[in-house]
C-alpha positions as CSV (number, residue, x, y, z in Angstrom):
1,M,-100.6,2.2,51.1
2,C,-98.4,-0.6,50.1
3,D,-94.8,-1.0,52.3
4,A,-92.4,0.1,49.2
5,G,-94.2,3.5,49.3
6,R,-94.7,3.4,53.3
7,L,-91.2,2.7,53.8
8,S,-89.7,5.2,50.4
9,C,-89.5,8.3,52.7
10,H,-85.9,7.2,53.5
11,E,-84.8,7.3,49.6
12,L,-85.6,10.9,49.9
13,Q,-82.6,12.2,51.7
14,G,-80.8,9.0,51.5
15,E,-77.3,9.8,50.4
16,S,-77.9,7.4,47.3
17,R,-80.0,10.2,45.9
18,L,-79.0,11.9,42.6
19,M,-78.6,15.6,42.8
20,E,-78.2,16.5,39.1
21,V,-80.4,15.5,36.3
22,L,-78.8,12.4,34.2
23,R,-79.3,11.8,30.9
24,R,-78.5,8.8,28.8
25,G,-75.7,9.1,26.1
26,D,-74.4,6.4,23.6
27,D,-72.7,3.9,26.5
28,R,-73.0,5.8,29.9
29,F,-74.9,8.8,31.8
30,A,-74.3,12.4,31.3
31,V,-75.2,15.4,33.6
32,A,-77.6,17.7,31.3
33,D,-80.0,21.1,32.7
34,W,-83.7,20.6,34.0
35,P,-85.0,22.4,30.4
36,A,-82.8,20.0,28.1
37,A,-83.8,16.8,29.9
38,L,-87.5,17.8,29.9
39,D,-87.2,19.4,26.1
40,A,-86.0,15.5,25.8
41,T,-89.4,13.5,27.8
42,A,-91.7,15.6,25.7
43,A,-90.0,14.6,22.5
44,E,-89.7,11.1,23.6
45,L,-93.3,11.8,24.4
46,R,-95.1,13.2,21.4
47,G,-93.1,10.6,19.4
48,A,-95.2,7.5,20.4
49,R,-97.4,6.0,17.7
50,A,-101.3,7.4,17.8
51,G,-103.1,5.2,19.8
52,G,-99.8,3.9,22.2
53,V,-99.8,4.2,25.4
54,A,-96.6,6.1,26.6
55,V,-95.5,6.2,30.6
56,V,-93.1,7.8,32.7
57,A,-92.4,5.8,35.8
58,S,-89.7,4.3,38.3
59,A,-89.2,1.6,39.7
60,K,-88.9,3.1,43.3
61,T,-92.3,4.9,42.3
62,P,-95.3,2.8,44.6
63,N,-98.1,1.4,43.8
64,E,-100.4,4.2,44.4
65,E,-98.7,6.5,42.3
66,L,-98.6,4.2,39.3
67,Y,-102.7,3.6,38.8
């Protein structure tokens, strides 16, 4: 396991962890509920062009999970 993945466990309980679902608005993030956020994500993924690739990833995701 890479160091970033092995040492990222502290992020799970860190003070900077998001405690609410945020959805990107026109010029800022806004609090959303889980069903609305998941519906919006599903709609974006369904809108991917045929033969294309759609990915849901995070800068905090370790290499092992991205693979």
